C-alpha positions in Angstrom: 88.6 85.3 89.0 87.4 85.5 92.6 86.6 82.2 94.3 82.8 81.9 94.6 83.3 80.9 98.3 85.0 84.1 99.1 82.2 86.0 97.4 79.6 84.2 99.6 81.6 84.9 102.7 81.9 88.6 101.9 78.2 88.9 101.0 77.2 87.5 104.3 79.8 89.7 106.2 79.4 93.1 104.6 76.4 94.9 106.1 74.0 97.0 104.0 73.0 100.1 105.9 69.9 101.8 104.2 69.6 105.5 104.0 73.2 106.3 105.2 74.7 108.8 105.0 71.6 110.2 103.4 68.2 108.9 102.2 68.4 106.7 99.2 72.0 105.6 99.7 72.6 101.9 100.5 75.9 102.1 102.5 78.1 99.0 102.3 79.8 98.6 105.6 83.0 96.7 105.2 84.2 97.0 108.8 82.9 93.5 109.8 85.6 92.1 107.5 88.3 93.4 110.0 86.7 91.3 112.8 87.7 88.2 110.9 91.4 88.0 110.3 91.1 84.9 108.1 88.6 86.5 105.9 90.8 89.6 105.6 93.7 87.4 104.6 91.5 85.7 101.9 90.6 89.2 100.5 94.2 90.2 100.4 95.2 87.0 98.7 92.5 87.5 96.0 93.6 91.1 95.4 97.3 90.3 95.4 96.8 87.3 93.0 95.1 89.7 90.5 98.3 91.8 90.4 101.1 89.3 91.0 103.9 89.9 88.6 102.1 92.7 86.7 102.8 95.8 88.8 105.7 97.7 90.3 103.8 99.8 92.9 100.4 100.1 94.6 98.7 103.5 95.0 95.9 103.6 97.6 93.2 106.3 97.7 92.5 107.9 101.1 91.3 106.6 103.3 89.6 103.3 102.9 91.9 102.4 100.0 94.7 102.1 102.5 92.9 99.4 104.5 93.6 96.8 101.8 96.1 98.6 99.5 99.0 98.5 102.0 98.5 94.8 102.6 98.4 94.1 98.9 101.7 96.0 98.5 103.3 94.0 101.3 102.1 90.7 99.9 103.5 91.6 96.5 106.7 93.2 98.0 106.2 96.4 96.1 106.0 100.0 97.3 102.8 101.6 98.5 102.1 105.2 97.6 99.5 107.3 99.3 97.0 109.4 97.4 95.5 111.9 99.8 93.0 114.7 100.0 94.3 118.2 99.3 96.4 119.7 102.0 97.3 116.5 103.8 100.8 115.9 102.3 103.9 118.0 102.7 105.6 119.4 99.6 106.7 118.5 97.1 103.5 117.1 95.7 101.3 117.1 92.6 97.5 117.6 92.6 94.6 116.7 90.5 91.2 118.3 90.6 88.0 116.4 89.8 84.3 117.1 89.8 81.8 115.9 92.4 78.1 115.8 92.1 77.9 119.3 93.7 81.3 121.0 93.4 84.8 119.8 93.0 87.7 118.2 95.1 91.4 117.7 94.7 93.7 114.8 95.6 97.5 114.8 95.8 100.5 112.5 95.9 104.1 113.3 96.8 106.5 113.7 93.9 109.5 111.4 93.6 107.8 108.4 95.2 106.7 106.9 91.8 109.3 106.3 89.2 108.7 107.0 85.5 107.6 104.0 83.6 106.5 102.0 86.7 103.4 99.9 86.3 100.8 100.9 88.9 97.8 99.3 90.6 95.3 101.8 92.0 93.3 100.4 94.8 90.2 101.7 96.6 87.6 99.9 98.6 84.6 100.9 96.4 84.1 102.0 92.8 81.0 104.2 92.4 81.1 106.9 89.6 84.8 106.6 89.2 85.7 110.3 89.5 88.2 109.9 92.4 89.8 106.9 90.8 90.1 108.7 87.4 91.8 111.6 89.2 94.2 109.2 90.9 95.1 107.7 87.6 95.8 111.1 86.1 98.1 111.8 89.1 100.0 108.6 88.3 100.3 109.7 84.7 101.6 113.2 85.8 104.4 111.3 87.6 105.3 109.3 84.5 103.7 106.1 85.8 101.4 103.8 83.8 98.2 102.6 85.4 97.9 99.0 84.4 95.3 97.8 87.0 92.5 99.0 89.2 91.2 96.9 92.1 88.2 97.3 94.3 86.5 95.3 97.0 83.1 96.5 95.8 81.9 97.9 92.5 78.5 99.6 92.1 77.6 98.7 88.5 74.6 101.0 88.2 76.9 104.0 88.7 79.1 103.0 85.7 82.4 103.8 87.2 84.2 101.2 85.0 83.1 103.2 81.9 85.1 106.2 83.2 88.2 104.1 83.7 88.3 102.5 80.2 90.4 105.4 78.9 93.4 104.0 80.8 93.4 100.7 79.1 93.9 98.9 82.4 92.6 95.7 83.9 89.8 96.2 86.5 89.1 93.8 89.3 86.0 94.0 91.6 85.5 91.2 94.1 81.8 92.1 94.6 79.4 93.9 92.3 76.1 95.4 93.4 
């Protein structure tokens, strides 16, 4: 459970940008967190404590999932594995397609970096509809890993992303929910 003080600090730090990148979207700008190293450390501590002793690797989703995911892996002394957009990784890799609101996309991860049976935390900065995160979890499964946890700085509860992730029977941690 996240410390209520940390929640208050984050709520006063994260900026809400209305109508960005398009009308009707309330963009949550997390970049002010990086201006405060102490606050960043507190976020990493919270996210690492959620996973301590429960995982063997962290997978971060490009690109904002790297901002906290790498630091979580370092804090837990476990490997960090990149999940990238199609075409950004050299072979060998495995891909997973997923649907977007209008069209589809694909993400990839290098083969051989995740060992079969490893317990995996998938981290991203924000959980919206859960499509990208679901695809990341399927990538982990294709490699023989077991997704045991998901973590996010922010969850948008009205978009029901957690519902999409229930199929993986994994713990879900969101520091903030809007």
